[in-house]
C-alpha positions as CSV (number, residue, x, y, z in Angstrom):
1,M,125.7,137.5,-110.4
2,T,122.0,137.3,-110.9
3,E,120.1,134.4,-111.4
4,L,118.8,134.8,-114.7
5,I,122.5,135.7,-115.8
6,A,123.6,132.4,-114.2
7,A,120.7,130.6,-116.0
8,R,122.0,132.0,-119.7
9,V,125.3,131.3,-118.8
10,R,124.2,127.4,-117.7
11,E,122.5,127.0,-120.8
12,A,124.8,128.4,-123.3
13,A,127.4,126.4,-121.7
14,T,125.3,123.2,-122.2
15,R,124.4,124.1,-125.5
16,L,128.2,124.4,-126.3
17,G,129.0,121.0,-124.5
18,L,130.7,122.6,-121.6
19,A,128.9,120.3,-119.0
20,H,131.5,121.0,-116.3
21,L,131.1,124.5,-116.5
22,S,127.2,124.2,-116.5
23,A,127.3,121.9,-113.5
24,N,129.9,123.9,-111.8
25,L,129.2,127.5,-112.3
26,A,128.7,128.7,-108.9
27,E,131.8,126.7,-107.7
28,L,134.2,128.1,-110.4
29,L,132.7,131.5,-109.7
30,D,133.4,131.2,-105.6
31,R,136.9,130.0,-106.4
32,A,137.4,133.1,-108.6
33,D,136.1,135.5,-106.1
34,T,138.2,133.8,-103.2
35,D,141.3,133.8,-105.2
36,K,140.5,137.5,-106.6
37,L,141.0,136.2,-110.4
38,G,141.0,138.3,-113.2
39,Y,138.9,138.0,-116.3
40,L,141.6,136.3,-118.2
41,E,142.5,134.0,-115.3
42,L,138.9,133.1,-114.9
43,L,138.5,132.0,-118.4
44,D,141.9,130.3,-118.0
45,L,140.3,128.5,-114.8
46,V,137.1,127.3,-116.8
47,T,138.8,126.2,-119.9
48,G,141.4,124.3,-117.9
49,E,138.8,122.6,-115.9
50,E,136.8,121.7,-119.1
51,T,139.7,120.6,-120.7
52,A,140.8,118.4,-117.8
53,V,137.2,116.8,-117.7
54,K,137.0,115.9,-121.4
55,D,140.6,114.7,-121.5
56,S,140.0,112.1,-118.6
57,R,136.6,111.2,-120.2
58,R,138.3,110.6,-123.3
59,Y,141.2,108.6,-121.3
60,H,138.8,106.1,-119.8
61,H,136.5,105.7,-123.0
62,A,139.8,104.7,-125.0
63,L,140.6,102.5,-122.0
64,K,137.5,100.9,-122.2
65,L,137.3,100.4,-126.2
66,A,140.8,98.9,-125.7
67,G,139.1,95.8,-123.9
68,L,142.0,95.3,-121.7
69,P,140.7,92.7,-118.7
70,H,141.3,95.4,-116.0
71,H,143.3,98.5,-115.3
72,K,145.9,98.3,-112.8
73,T,148.0,100.6,-111.0
74,L,151.4,100.5,-109.4
75,D,150.0,100.6,-106.0
76,E,148.4,97.3,-106.9
77,F,151.5,95.4,-108.0
78,V,152.3,92.7,-105.8
79,F,156.1,93.1,-105.4
80,S,156.6,90.0,-103.3
81,F,155.7,88.1,-106.7
82,Q,159.2,89.6,-108.1
83,P,161.4,89.4,-105.2
84,D,164.4,90.6,-107.0
85,L,162.8,93.6,-108.2
86,D,164.0,96.6,-106.5
87,V,160.9,98.7,-105.6
88,R,162.5,101.7,-105.0
89,K,163.8,101.6,-108.9
90,V,160.5,100.6,-110.1
91,R,158.9,104.0,-108.4
92,D,161.8,105.9,-109.4
93,L,161.1,104.6,-113.0
94,A,157.2,105.4,-112.4
95,T,157.8,109.1,-112.2
96,L,159.3,109.2,-115.9
97,A,162.2,111.6,-114.8
98,F,164.2,109.3,-117.3
99,I,162.6,111.0,-120.2
100,E,163.4,114.4,-119.3
101,T,167.1,113.6,-118.9
102,H,167.0,111.6,-122.1
103,T,168.0,108.5,-120.6
104,N,167.7,104.7,-121.9
105,V,165.7,102.3,-120.0
106,A,166.2,98.8,-120.4
107,L,163.8,96.0,-119.1
108,L,165.0,92.6,-119.2
109,G,163.1,89.3,-118.2
110,P,160.2,87.0,-119.7
111,P,157.9,88.8,-121.7
112,D,154.8,88.1,-119.5
113,A,156.4,89.6,-116.4
114,L,157.6,92.8,-118.5
115,L,154.2,93.0,-119.6
116,A,152.4,92.8,-116.2
117,F,154.7,95.4,-115.0
118,L,154.5,97.9,-117.6
119,E,150.7,97.6,-117.7
120,T,151.0,99.3,-113.9
121,L,153.2,101.9,-114.9
C-alpha cells in the first residue's frame, strides 16, 4: 500500500471516529498479510478490534461514573479473610459456567461479606 493511500485511510478513519484503525493501520495490515486474510476477513478483523476498543473504553468510563471506591479482581481477593470459603468453588463460580447450564446459585452470609465477594467477580 502506498503512503498516499495509507494517509487517506488514516484520515478517513480519524474522521469516522475509528481511532484504533487510524493508529494501528500498519499493524493490522501486517497481521492480514501474515495470516493471508481475505478482504472480508480483514474487514472483520478491523471492525472487531475497533468494537473491542470502544467496548473497553465504554466499560472503563461506566466504571468511573459509578463512583465505586476502587475496582477489585478475584486475584486480589484475600481468601484468608474468609477461611471457610472454598477457593476452588469460588474460582469455578467465576467462570460463570452455571449460566450456560441454567443452574441456580445461592450465596449465603452477611451482606457486607457477600458484597465484597461479588465485587471481585
